[in-house]
C-alpha positions in Angstrom: 94.2 114.6 68.2 94.0 111.2 70.2 97.1 109.3 69.8 96.6 105.9 68.5 98.8 103.5 70.0 100.0 99.9 67.5 99.9 96.2 67.9 102.8 96.3 69.9 101.3 98.4 73.1 98.0 97.2 73.0 99.5 93.6 73.5 102.1 94.8 76.2 99.3 96.2 78.1 96.9 92.6 77.4 99.7 90.6 78.6 100.4 92.9 82.1 96.8 92.4 82.3 96.7 89.0 82.1 99.7 88.5 84.5 97.9 90.6 87.1 95.0 88.6 86.5 95.8 84.6 85.5 97.4 84.1 89.1 100.4 83.1 87.6 103.3 82.9 90.3 106.6 83.8 90.3 108.4 81.3 87.8 105.4 80.0 86.5 105.4 79.6 82.8 103.3 81.1 80.6 101.3 79.8 77.8 103.0 79.0 74.5 103.5 81.7 72.0 101.4 79.7 69.6 99.2 79.8 72.3 99.4 83.4 72.9 99.2 84.5 69.4 95.8 82.6 69.2 94.2 84.3 72.7 94.5 87.7 70.9 95.2 87.0 67.4 98.1 88.8 67.0 101.3 87.4 65.0 104.5 86.1 66.3 106.4 88.9 65.2 104.5 91.4 67.7 104.1 89.1 70.3 108.1 88.8 70.5 108.5 92.7 70.2 105.7 92.8 73.4 107.8 89.4 75.0 111.4 91.9 74.4 109.6 94.9 76.0 107.9 92.8 78.9 111.5 91.0 79.6 113.3 94.7 79.4 110.5 95.7 82.2 111.5 92.9 84.2 107.9 91.2 84.5 109.2 87.9 82.4 112.1 86.3 81.6 112.6 83.1 78.8 114.3 80.2 79.2 115.5 78.6 75.6 113.6 76.0 74.2 111.2 75.8 77.9 109.2 78.9 77.2 108.6 82.7 79.0 108.4 82.6 83.0 106.6 85.1 84.9 109.5 86.7 87.2 109.3 87.5 90.7 108.3 91.0 91.6 111.0 93.4 92.0 111.7 94.6 96.0 110.1 98.1 96.3 111.8 100.5 98.7 110.9 103.9 99.4 114.3 106.2 100.4 112.8 108.2 102.8 111.3 105.3 105.3 113.7 104.2 108.4 112.8 100.7 108.0 115.8 98.7 107.4 116.8 96.4 104.3 115.7 93.3 105.6 112.3 94.3 106.6 111.5 95.9 103.8 111.8 92.9 101.8 109.7 90.8 104.6 106.8 93.0 104.4 106.9 92.2 100.7 107.1 88.4 101.3 110.4 88.3 99.7 113.3 85.6 100.7 116.2 87.6 102.5 119.5 86.7 102.9 122.7 88.4 104.0 126.3 86.7 103.5 129.4 88.7 105.8 132.1 88.6 103.2 134.7 90.1 105.6 134.5 91.7 108.7 136.9 93.3 111.2 139.2 96.2 112.1 141.6 98.2 109.1 143.5 100.9 109.0 142.3 104.2 108.0 143.9 105.0 104.3 144.1 108.8 103.8 141.4 108.7 101.4 139.2 106.7 103.7 140.5 109.4 106.5 139.4 112.7 104.3 135.6 111.0 104.0 135.5 109.9 107.5 137.0 112.7 109.0 139.5 110.4 111.4 143.3 110.1 111.5 145.1 108.6 109.3 146.2 105.1 110.5 143.1 104.7 112.8 141.2 101.9 113.2 138.4 101.2 111.2 135.5 98.5 111.9 134.6 97.2 108.2 132.1 94.8 107.3 131.5 93.7 103.7 128.3 92.0 102.9 125.9 90.6 100.0 122.2 90.8 100.3 119.8 88.6 98.5 116.2 89.1 97.8 114.6 85.7 96.7 118.2 84.3 96.0 119.4 86.8 93.4 122.2 89.4 94.6 120.6 92.5 95.4 123.1 94.7 97.5 126.7 94.6 98.1 127.8 96.8 101.1 
């Protein structure tokens, strides 16, 4: 028996194809809800449900009173590669920034000494940094 998809699922797929083929870039505005409803002959509640799902997927975002916009693509990283975080971001043409929050020598406490298998009180270099990809905090290390 063939599975029949619902109006919302069909519309989600249509919008994803539209996003891929329209040439819209990150932060570009989508047509208005009224225009999208007319474009695909759907009612506004179906459109809003599809948009909410696409927001959950991270493909679009809404700005109240302004409309819906294309979200920049997420940074994709294969955990088995040996490229640095910065190299991965640059290969995907993402803006990358690191801010050092704290750095210096600290004395290891008992918990840290066990994890690092060193003597308690030994000096350890601590580096705490915040990584941004496309101006969005992506990693605290």
